[in-house]
A tleap script that builds the chain and sets N, CA, C and O, in Angstrom:
source leaprc.protein.ff14SB
mol = sequence {
  NMET VAL ILE THR ARG MET SER ILE PHE SER
  GLY LYS LEU HIE SER TRP ASP LEU PRO VAL
  THR GLN GLU GLN LEU ASP ARG TRP GLN ALA
  GLY CYS LEU ILE GLN ASN ALA MET PRO GLN
  LEU THR ALA ASP GLU ARG GLU PHE ILE MET
  THR GLY THR THR PRO ASP GLU TRP ASP ALA
  MET PHE GLY GLU ASP ALA CALA
}
set mol.1.N position { 0.837 -1.162 0.000 }
set mol.1.CA position { 0.000 0.000 0.000 }
set mol.1.C position { 0.895 1.243 0.000 }
set mol.1.O position { 1.861 1.327 0.758 }
set mol.2.N position { 0.562 2.184 -0.846 }
set mol.2.CA position { 1.329 3.427 -0.898 }
set mol.2.C position { 0.828 4.347 0.219 }
set mol.2.O position { -0.353 4.689 0.287 }
set mol.3.N position { 1.757 4.734 1.084 }
set mol.3.CA position { 1.464 5.625 2.204 }
set mol.3.C position { 2.093 6.976 1.890 }
set mol.3.O position { 3.264 7.047 1.515 }
set mol.4.N position { 1.321 8.042 2.043 }
set mol.4.CA position { 1.826 9.395 1.829 }
set mol.4.C position { 1.706 10.152 3.141 }
set mol.4.O position { 0.643 10.190 3.762 }
set mol.5.N position { 2.806 10.748 3.546 }
set mol.5.CA position { 2.852 11.505 4.793 }
set mol.5.C position { 3.644 12.792 4.568 }
set mol.5.O position { 4.508 12.869 3.694 }
set mol.6.N position { 3.326 13.797 5.380 }
set mol.6.CA position { 4.104 15.025 5.379 }
set mol.6.C position { 5.139 14.928 6.494 }
set mol.6.O position { 4.807 14.616 7.638 }
set mol.7.N position { 6.371 15.195 6.156 }
set mol.7.CA position { 7.458 15.139 7.130 }
set mol.7.C position { 7.287 16.218 8.183 }
set mol.7.O position { 7.040 17.382 7.865 }
set mol.8.N position { 7.421 15.817 9.446 }
set mol.8.CA position { 7.339 16.808 10.517 }
set mol.8.C position { 8.565 17.712 10.548 }
set mol.8.O position { 8.532 18.773 11.171 }
set mol.9.N position { 9.643 17.307 9.887 }
set mol.9.CA position { 10.867 18.110 9.863 }
set mol.9.C position { 10.919 19.074 8.685 }
set mol.9.O position { 11.211 20.258 8.855 }
set mol.10.N position { 10.634 18.559 7.482 }
set mol.10.CA position { 10.784 19.390 6.287 }
set mol.10.C position { 9.472 19.954 5.760 }
set mol.10.O position { 9.474 20.914 4.989 }
set mol.11.N position { 8.353 19.365 6.169 }
set mol.11.CA position { 7.063 19.783 5.624 }
set mol.11.C position { 6.802 19.252 4.233 }
set mol.11.O position { 5.777 19.573 3.633 }
set mol.12.N position { 7.715 18.440 3.706 }
set mol.12.CA position { 7.564 17.872 2.369 }
set mol.12.C position { 6.703 16.618 2.424 }
set mol.12.O position { 6.730 15.868 3.400 }
set mol.13.N position { 5.934 16.405 1.350 }
set mol.13.CA position { 5.161 15.176 1.217 }
set mol.13.C position { 6.051 14.087 0.638 }
set mol.13.O position { 6.786 14.309 -0.324 }
set mol.14.N position { 5.972 12.911 1.239 }
set mol.14.CA position { 6.720 11.755 0.768 }
set mol.14.C position { 5.755 10.582 0.660 }
set mol.14.O position { 4.817 10.465 1.449 }
set mol.15.N position { 5.987 9.722 -0.310 }
set mol.15.CA position { 5.206 8.498 -0.465 }
set mol.15.C position { 6.133 7.312 -0.432 }
set mol.15.O position { 7.258 7.374 -0.927 }
set mol.16.N position { 5.656 6.220 0.159 }
set mol.16.CA position { 6.460 5.004 0.270 }
set mol.16.C position { 5.507 3.824 0.144 }
set mol.16.O position { 4.496 3.762 0.844 }
set mol.17.N position { 5.822 2.900 -0.734 }
set mol.17.CA position { 5.020 1.695 -0.916 }
set mol.17.C position { 5.459 0.683 0.141 }
set mol.17.O position { 6.549 0.118 0.056 }
set mol.18.N position { 4.603 0.461 1.136 }
set mol.18.CA position { 4.951 -0.387 2.272 }
set mol.18.C position { 4.031 -1.601 2.351 }
set mol.18.O position { 2.873 -1.534 1.937 }
set mol.19.N position { 4.542 -2.709 2.880 }
set mol.19.CA position { 3.738 -3.927 2.988 }
set mol.19.C position { 2.813 -3.883 4.211 }
set mol.19.O position { 3.016 -4.617 5.179 }
set mol.20.N position { 1.800 -3.018 4.156 }
set mol.20.CA position { 0.832 -2.907 5.243 }
set mol.20.C position { -0.573 -3.014 4.677 }
set mol.20.O position { -0.802 -2.777 3.491 }
set mol.21.N position { -1.496 -3.370 5.533 }
set mol.21.CA position { -2.902 -3.438 5.142 }
set mol.21.C position { -3.670 -2.307 5.806 }
set mol.21.O position { -3.200 -1.694 6.765 }
set mol.22.N position { -4.841 -2.046 5.288 }
set mol.22.CA position { -5.695 -1.033 5.910 }
set mol.22.C position { -6.061 -1.460 7.325 }
set mol.22.O position { -6.146 -0.621 8.222 }
set mol.23.N position { -6.276 -2.749 7.534 }
set mol.23.CA position { -6.594 -3.262 8.870 }
set mol.23.C position { -5.469 -2.941 9.863 }
set mol.23.O position { -5.738 -2.555 11.001 }
set mol.24.N position { -4.217 -3.099 9.435 }
set mol.24.CA position { -3.092 -2.785 10.313 }
set mol.24.C position { -3.051 -1.294 10.631 }
set mol.24.O position { -2.824 -0.911 11.779 }
set mol.25.N position { -3.269 -0.456 9.628 }
set mol.25.CA position { -3.298 0.992 9.863 }
set mol.25.C position { -4.430 1.355 10.819 }
set mol.25.O position { -4.252 2.185 11.710 }
set mol.26.N position { -5.584 0.735 10.634 }
set mol.26.CA position { -6.721 1.007 11.514 }
set mol.26.C position { -6.419 0.600 12.949 }
set mol.26.O position { -6.765 1.324 13.881 }
set mol.27.N position { -5.780 -0.546 13.137 }
set mol.27.CA position { -5.415 -0.993 14.488 }
set mol.27.C position { -4.483 0.017 15.155 }
set mol.27.O position { -4.664 0.364 16.322 }
set mol.28.N position { -3.483 0.485 14.403 }
set mol.28.CA position { -2.544 1.464 14.948 }
set mol.28.C position { -3.264 2.768 15.297 }
set mol.28.O position { -3.045 3.334 16.368 }
set mol.29.N position { -4.116 3.239 14.399 }
set mol.29.CA position { -4.825 4.493 14.645 }
set mol.29.C position { -5.810 4.364 15.809 }
set mol.29.O position { -6.181 5.364 16.422 }
set mol.30.N position { -6.231 3.139 16.111 }
set mol.30.CA position { -7.136 2.906 17.234 }
set mol.30.C position { -6.390 2.779 18.562 }
set mol.30.O position { -7.009 2.626 19.615 }
set mol.31.N position { -5.041 2.844 18.508 }
set mol.31.CA position { -4.277 2.852 19.745 }
set mol.31.C position { -3.311 1.701 19.938 }
set mol.31.O position { -2.564 1.693 20.917 }
set mol.32.N position { -3.299 0.734 19.045 }
set mol.32.CA position { -2.339 -0.363 19.130 }
set mol.32.C position { -0.934 0.187 18.861 }
set mol.32.O position { -0.754 1.035 17.987 }
set mol.33.N position { 0.044 -0.291 19.601 }
set mol.33.CA position { 1.425 0.120 19.325 }
set mol.33.C position { 1.792 -0.258 17.902 }
set mol.33.O position { 1.468 -1.352 17.440 }
set mol.34.N position { 2.466 0.642 17.212 }
set mol.34.CA position { 2.766 0.418 15.798 }
set mol.34.C position { 3.598 -0.845 15.588 }
set mol.34.O position { 3.413 -1.546 14.593 }
set mol.35.N position { 4.513 -1.143 16.512 }
set mol.35.CA position { 5.334 -2.343 16.350 }
set mol.35.C position { 4.514 -3.617 16.526 }
set mol.35.O position { 4.900 -4.672 16.024 }
set mol.36.N position { 3.389 -3.531 17.231 }
set mol.36.CA position { 2.500 -4.685 17.366 }
set mol.36.C position { 1.528 -4.767 16.199 }
set mol.36.O position { 1.199 -5.861 15.741 }
set mol.37.N position { 1.069 -3.623 15.718 }
set mol.37.CA position { 0.125 -3.586 14.598 }
set mol.37.C position { 0.798 -3.965 13.286 }
set mol.37.O position { 0.165 -4.553 12.410 }
set mol.38.N position { 2.090 -3.630 13.146 }
set mol.38.CA position { 2.809 -3.848 11.887 }
set mol.38.C position { 4.197 -4.425 12.155 }
set mol.38.O position { 5.205 -3.781 11.864 }
set mol.39.N position { 4.253 -5.633 12.709 }
set mol.39.CA position { 5.554 -6.195 13.102 }
set mol.39.C position { 6.493 -6.475 11.933 }
set mol.39.O position { 7.695 -6.642 12.141 }
set mol.40.N position { 5.978 -6.530 10.729 }
set mol.40.CA position { 6.805 -6.823 9.564 }
set mol.40.C position { 7.613 -5.628 9.088 }
set mol.40.O position { 8.514 -5.786 8.264 }
set mol.41.N position { 7.310 -4.432 9.591 }
set mol.41.CA position { 8.001 -3.230 9.139 }
set mol.41.C position { 9.307 -3.007 9.893 }
set mol.41.O position { 9.458 -3.419 11.043 }
set mol.42.N position { 10.239 -2.350 9.225 }
set mol.42.CA position { 11.482 -1.943 9.870 }
set mol.42.C position { 11.212 -0.705 10.721 }
set mol.42.O position { 10.154 -0.085 10.612 }
set mol.43.N position { 12.165 -0.357 11.558 }
set mol.43.CA position { 12.040 0.860 12.364 }
set mol.43.C position { 11.909 2.093 11.475 }
set mol.43.O position { 11.133 2.996 11.787 }
set mol.44.N position { 12.654 2.146 10.374 }
set mol.44.CA position { 12.559 3.282 9.450 }
set mol.44.C position { 11.167 3.382 8.843 }
set mol.44.O position { 10.621 4.477 8.714 }
set mol.45.N position { 10.595 2.248 8.470 }
set mol.45.CA position { 9.263 2.248 7.869 }
set mol.45.C position { 8.199 2.683 8.888 }
set mol.45.O position { 7.273 3.421 8.554 }
set mol.46.N position { 8.346 2.220 10.120 }
set mol.46.CA position { 7.395 2.637 11.160 }
set mol.46.C position { 7.520 4.134 11.446 }
set mol.46.O position { 6.510 4.818 11.615 }
set mol.47.N position { 8.736 4.638 11.499 }
set mol.47.CA position { 8.954 6.070 11.726 }
set mol.47.C position { 8.316 6.887 10.613 }
set mol.47.O position { 7.720 7.935 10.864 }
set mol.48.N position { 8.443 6.407 9.392 }
set mol.48.CA position { 7.834 7.112 8.266 }
set mol.48.C position { 6.319 7.206 8.441 }
set mol.48.O position { 5.733 8.268 8.230 }
set mol.49.N position { 5.691 6.107 8.824 }
set mol.49.CA position { 4.241 6.124 9.005 }
set mol.49.C position { 3.855 7.097 10.118 }
set mol.49.O position { 2.875 7.829 9.987 }
set mol.50.N position { 4.606 7.110 11.194 }
set mol.50.CA position { 4.259 7.959 12.334 }
set mol.50.C position { 4.533 9.438 12.087 }
set mol.50.O position { 3.743 10.286 12.502 }
set mol.51.N position { 5.640 9.762 11.418 }
set mol.51.CA position { 6.081 11.161 11.337 }
set mol.51.C position { 6.294 11.694 9.927 }
set mol.51.O position { 6.501 12.894 9.744 }
set mol.52.N position { 6.245 10.812 8.923 }
set mol.52.CA position { 6.521 11.249 7.559 }
set mol.52.C position { 7.995 11.463 7.282 }
set mol.52.O position { 8.366 11.926 6.204 }
set mol.53.N position { 8.835 11.130 8.246 }
set mol.53.CA position { 10.271 11.348 8.120 }
set mol.53.C position { 10.914 10.180 7.375 }
set mol.53.O position { 10.731 9.019 7.741 }
set mol.54.N position { 11.663 10.501 6.336 }
set mol.54.CA position { 12.379 9.473 5.590 }
set mol.54.C position { 13.705 9.170 6.290 }
set mol.54.O position { 14.175 9.976 7.093 }
set mol.55.N position { 14.308 8.023 5.995 }
set mol.55.CA position { 15.613 7.722 6.585 }
set mol.55.C position { 16.661 8.801 6.270 }
set mol.55.O position { 17.480 9.134 7.127 }
set mol.56.N position { 16.639 9.338 5.063 }
set mol.56.CA position { 17.600 10.389 4.697 }
set mol.56.C position { 17.390 11.654 5.530 }
set mol.56.O position { 18.355 12.274 5.978 }
set mol.57.N position { 16.129 12.033 5.734 }
set mol.57.CA position { 15.857 13.215 6.562 }
set mol.57.C position { 16.295 12.969 8.004 }
set mol.57.O position { 16.866 13.854 8.642 }
set mol.58.N position { 16.029 11.770 8.514 }
set mol.58.CA position { 16.409 11.427 9.888 }
set mol.58.C position { 17.925 11.552 10.049 }
set mol.58.O position { 18.417 12.146 11.008 }
set mol.59.N position { 18.657 10.974 9.082 }
set mol.59.CA position { 20.125 11.042 9.139 }
set mol.59.C position { 20.620 12.489 9.063 }
set mol.59.O position { 21.574 12.852 9.751 }
set mol.60.N position { 19.981 13.311 8.236 }
set mol.60.CA position { 20.393 14.714 8.104 }
set mol.60.C position { 20.139 15.482 9.402 }
set mol.60.O position { 20.908 16.373 9.764 }
set mol.61.N position { 19.065 15.133 10.094 }
set mol.61.CA position { 18.728 15.826 11.337 }
set mol.61.C position { 19.572 15.366 12.526 }
set mol.61.O position { 20.021 16.178 13.336 }
set mol.62.N position { 19.781 14.038 12.616 }
set mol.62.CA position { 20.365 13.470 13.827 }
set mol.62.C position { 21.662 12.697 13.621 }
set mol.62.O position { 22.272 12.237 14.586 }
set mol.63.N position { 22.083 12.554 12.374 }
set mol.63.CA position { 23.281 11.768 12.089 }
set mol.63.C position { 22.917 10.312 11.858 }
set mol.63.O position { 21.887 9.834 12.334 }
set mol.64.N position { 23.762 9.622 11.132 }
set mol.64.CA position { 23.463 8.247 10.747 }
set mol.64.C position { 23.437 7.291 11.928 }
set mol.64.O position { 22.804 6.239 11.834 }
set mol.65.N position { 24.089 7.608 13.024 }
set mol.65.CA position { 24.155 6.706 14.168 }
set mol.65.C position { 23.013 6.913 15.156 }
set mol.65.O position { 22.981 6.258 16.198 }
set mol.66.N position { 22.069 7.814 14.852 }
set mol.66.CA position { 21.011 8.161 15.811 }
set mol.66.C position { 19.880 7.149 15.846 }
set mol.66.O position { 19.073 7.179 16.774 }
set mol.67.N position { 19.791 6.270 14.887 }
set mol.67.CA position { 18.641 5.339 14.813 }
set mol.67.C position { 18.689 4.293 15.837 }
set mol.67.O position { 17.798 3.446 15.897 }
savepdb mol mol.pdb
quit
């Protein structure tokens, strides 16, 4: 599913095709922890869903070792 989010850091819209279902997104939005709702995602993919931040933006803000 293609997810589009606005980055909380840059304000830019980004899209990422991620292996998630609408049911998983609904569970997360209903209060389930994202790592429990979508255990197949990497930390970078989960961060993108939550904040719209791409791995490149994260590295630019906090350095590559911040993850």
